[in-house]
C-alpha positions in Angstrom: -2.0 -20.5 9.3 -1.2 -19.1 5.8 0.7 -15.9 6.6 0.9 -15.1 3.0 -2.8 -14.3 2.7 -4.1 -13.6 6.3 -6.1 -10.3 6.3 -4.0 -7.4 7.4 -5.9 -6.2 10.4 -6.1 -9.8 11.8 -2.4 -10.4 11.1 -1.2 -7.2 12.9 -3.7 -7.7 15.8 -2.1 -11.1 16.6 1.4 -9.8 15.9 0.8 -6.9 18.2 -0.5 -9.2 21.0 2.4 -11.5 20.6 4.8 -8.6 21.0 3.1 -7.5 24.1 3.4 -10.9 25.7 6.9 -11.4 24.6 8.2 -8.0 26.0 6.2 -8.4 29.1 7.8 -11.8 29.7 11.4 -10.9 28.8 11.5 -7.7 30.9 13.6 -5.5 28.6 15.8 -2.8 30.0 13.8 0.0 31.6 10.9 -2.2 32.6 12.9 -4.9 34.4 12.1 -3.4 37.8 8.4 -3.2 37.3 5.7 -5.7 38.3 4.1 -8.1 35.8 0.8 -6.2 35.6 2.5 -2.9 35.2 4.8 -4.3 32.5 1.9 -5.7 30.7 0.1 -2.3 30.7 3.3 -0.4 29.7 3.9 -2.7 26.7 0.2 -2.7 25.7 0.4 1.0 25.5 3.7 1.0 23.6 2.8 -1.6 21.0 -0.7 -0.1 20.6 0.9 3.3 19.6 3.9 1.9 17.7 2.3 -0.5 15.3 -0.3 1.9 13.9 2.5 4.6 13.7 4.7 2.3 11.7 1.9 1.1 9.5 0.6 4.6 8.8 4.2 5.9 8.2 4.8 3.1 5.7 1.5 4.0 3.8 2.6 7.7 3.7 6.1 6.8 2.4 4.5 4.6 -0.3 3.1 7.7 -1.8 6.6 8.4 -3.0 7.3 6.7 -6.3 11.1 6.3 -5.4 10.3 4.6 -2.0 7.7 2.3 -3.6 10.3 0.9 -6.0 12.8 0.0 -3.4 13.6 -3.5 -2.4 11.0 -4.6 0.2 13.8 -5.0 2.9 15.0 -1.5 2.3 11.4 -0.2 2.4 10.9 -1.8 5.8 14.3 -0.7 7.1 13.6 2.9 6.1 10.2 3.1 7.5 11.4 1.3 10.7 14.2 3.8 11.3 11.9 6.9 10.6 9.2 5.3 12.8 11.6 4.7 15.7 12.7 8.4 15.6 9.0 9.5 15.5 8.1 7.2 18.3 10.7 8.7 20.7 8.4 11.5 22.1 5.7 8.8 22.8 8.3 6.5 24.4 9.6 9.4 26.6 6.0 10.3 27.6 5.2 6.7 28.6 8.5 6.5 30.6 7.6 9.7 32.4 4.1 8.6 33.3 5.3 5.3 34.6 8.4 6.9 36.3 10.8 4.8 34.3 13.3 7.7 33.7 14.9 10.0 36.3 13.4 13.4 35.4 13.8 14.8 38.8 15.6 18.1 38.9 15.6 18.5 35.1 14.1 21.8 34.2 16.0 22.8 31.1 16.4 21.2 27.6 20.1 20.7 28.2 19.5 18.5 31.1 16.9 16.3 29.2 19.2 15.8 26.1 21.0 12.8 27.7 17.6 11.0 28.4 16.4 11.9 24.9 19.6 10.6 23.3 19.5 7.4 25.4 15.9 6.8 24.3 16.9 7.2 20.6 19.9 4.8 21.1 17.7 2.3 23.0 14.8 2.2 20.6 16.2 2.8 17.1 17.6 -0.7 16.5 15.0 -2.7 18.5 12.0 -1.0 16.7 13.5 -1.3 13.3 14.4 -4.9 13.7 10.9 -5.6 15.3 9.2 -3.9 12.3 11.2 -6.0 9.9 10.6 -9.2 11.9 6.8 -8.6 11.9 6.8 -8.3 8.1 9.2 -11.3 7.4 6.5 -13.9 7.1 4.6 -11.7 4.5 7.7 -10.9 2.5 9.0 -14.5 2.6 5.5 -15.9 2.0 5.6 -18.2 4.9 2.7 -20.8 5.1 2.3 -23.2 7.9 -0.5 -25.0 6.2 0.1 -28.1 4.0 0.8 -26.7 0.6 -1.3 -27.8 -2.3 1.1 -29.6 -4.6 -1.5 -30.4 -7.3 -0.3 -27.4 -9.4 3.2 -27.6 -10.8 5.2 -24.6 -11.8 5.0 -25.9 -15.4 1.2 -25.4 -15.4 1.4 -21.8 -14.4 0.2 -19.6 -17.3 2.2 -16.4 -18.0 0.3 -13.6 -19.6 3.4 -11.8 -20.5 7.0 -12.9 -21.1 9.6 -13.0 -18.4 11.5 -10.0 -19.7 8.4 -7.8 -19.4 7.8 -9.1 -15.8 11.5 -8.4 -14.9 11.1 -4.8 -16.1 7.8 -4.2 -14.2 8.4 -3.4 -10.5 5.0 -4.6 -9.4 4.7 -7.8 -11.6 8.2 -8.8 -10.5 7.0 -8.9 -6.9 4.2 -11.4 -7.6 5.1 -14.9 -6.7 5.5 -17.2 -9.8 3.2 -19.9 -8.4 0.1 -17.7 -8.7 0.9 -16.5 -12.2 0.3 -13.1 -13.8 -3.4 -13.5 -14.8 -4.6 -11.0 -12.2 -8.3 -10.9 -11.5 -8.3 -8.1 -9.0 -6.2 -6.1 -6.6 -7.2 -5.0 -3.1 -5.4 -2.5 -0.9 -4.7 -3.8 2.7 -2.8 -1.3 4.8 0.7 -1.0 3.3 0.2 -4.2 1.2 -1.7 -5.1 -2.0 -3.6 -8.3 -2.1 -3.1 -9.8 -5.6 -5.8 -12.3 -6.6 -5.3 -14.5 -9.7 -7.0 -17.6 -11.1 -4.3 -19.7 -9.2 -4.4 -18.1 -5.8 -3.6 -14.9 -3.9 -0.7 -13.2 -2.2 0.1 -10.0 -0.4 2.7 -7.7 -2.0 4.5 -4.9 -0.2 3.3 -2.2 -2.6 1.0 0.8 -2.9 -2.2 0.3 -4.8 -2.0 3.5 -6.7 1.5 2.7 -8.0 0.6 -0.9 -8.7 -2.3 0.3 -11.0 0.1 2.7 -12.7 2.6 -0.2 -13.3 -0.1 -2.4 -14.8 -1.5 0.2 -17.2 0.8 -0.8 -20.0 0.5 -4.6 -19.3 -3.1 -5.3 -18.1 -6.2 -3.2 -18.8 -8.5 -2.7 -16.0 -10.6 -0.2 -13.9 -10.3 1.0 -10.3 -13.8 0.5 -8.8 -13.1 1.7 -5.3 -10.3 3.4 -3.5 -9.2 0.0 -2.4 -10.0 -2.2 -5.5 -8.9 -2.6 -9.1 -10.3 -5.2 -11.5 -8.8 -6.6 -14.7 -11.0 -6.0 -17.7 -10.8 -9.6 -19.0 -12.2 -10.9 -15.7 -15.2 -8.5 -15.5 -18.4 -10.6 -16.1 -21.1 -8.2 -15.2 -22.3 -5.3 -13.0 -24.7 -6.2 -10.2 -27.0 -4.4 -7.8 -27.1 -5.5 -4.2 -29.5 -3.4 -2.2 -28.0 0.1 -2.4 -24.7 -1.1 -3.6 -23.2 -1.7 -7.0 -20.8 -4.7 -7.5 -18.6 -6.0 -10.2 -18.9 -9.7 -10.6 -15.8 -11.4 -11.9 -15.5 -14.4 -14.2 -14.4 -16.4 -11.1 -17.5 -15.4 -9.1 -15.9 -12.7 -6.8 -18.0 -9.6 -6.1 -16.0 -6.4 -6.1 -17.5 -3.2 -4.5 -18.0 -0.1 -6.6 -17.9 3.2 -4.7 -20.4 5.9 -5.3 -17.7 8.3 -6.4 -16.5 5.9 -9.1 -19.9 4.5 -10.0 -20.4 6.7 -13.1 -17.0 6.0 -14.5 -17.2 2.2 -13.8 -20.7 2.1 -15.3 -19.5 3.7 -18.5 -16.5 1.4 -18.6 -18.5 -1.7 -18.2 -21.0 -0.6 -20.9 -18.2 -0.3 -23.4 -17.3 -4.0 -22.8 -20.6 -5.0 -24.4 -21.5 -7.4 -21.6 -24.8 -9.2 -21.4 -25.5 -7.5 -18.1 -23.8 -4.1 -18.0 -25.6 -3.1 -14.9 
């Protein structure tokens, strides 16, 4: 499996399922005295709530320009810590429902504080490390398929010099082996899929900020809330039933949203293409 390019929803579904099975099997503290079926239900609920929380939180944090320009590991650590704290009420609720904590006789906040503090201590590090671990294959670009060695690094075209790439936060995150000749970008949860003429990769970045970074380097147009296309790779604008699409020079078809249709149509017409749509 190529973990560098696996679609986000598919990737996190399998990652979540793996976590459920692992935690059910190893019986972490708090669930070690429960039966197999009950542990499976408990961890299914926990992971089903935790993963969307962490992903959603990371997306929200990416709205901050400061956060989005941090090192990927700092981003994941920060969103993991905040996510762990936000998950505490959910964790306490699950523990209460399944009688994993001793709430008997506690009627005031003062009496509940030790349980809350223990929940924070017990979840902060595990959740943060788990969140980082889940994203490690993406950040490190792990690929369990046989790599295609027909393209050497010497054959990779660079559209801009290395100094410019180093000074551009988004371009500096794009792996060298796929070059800088970007065809289009696609937002996938808290990642951006970068597609070039040499391949594609997922970069831990926000699409809005990625587009802002590219403005001074590569001209293009955002066709949809989740898509951006490079000007030099726009071949034509097509109609497909009730949809409008941008066809790239490499044959990909990029959706155009109704909200952006007028702007994109005018943009494409200014390119003097044979088929402006």
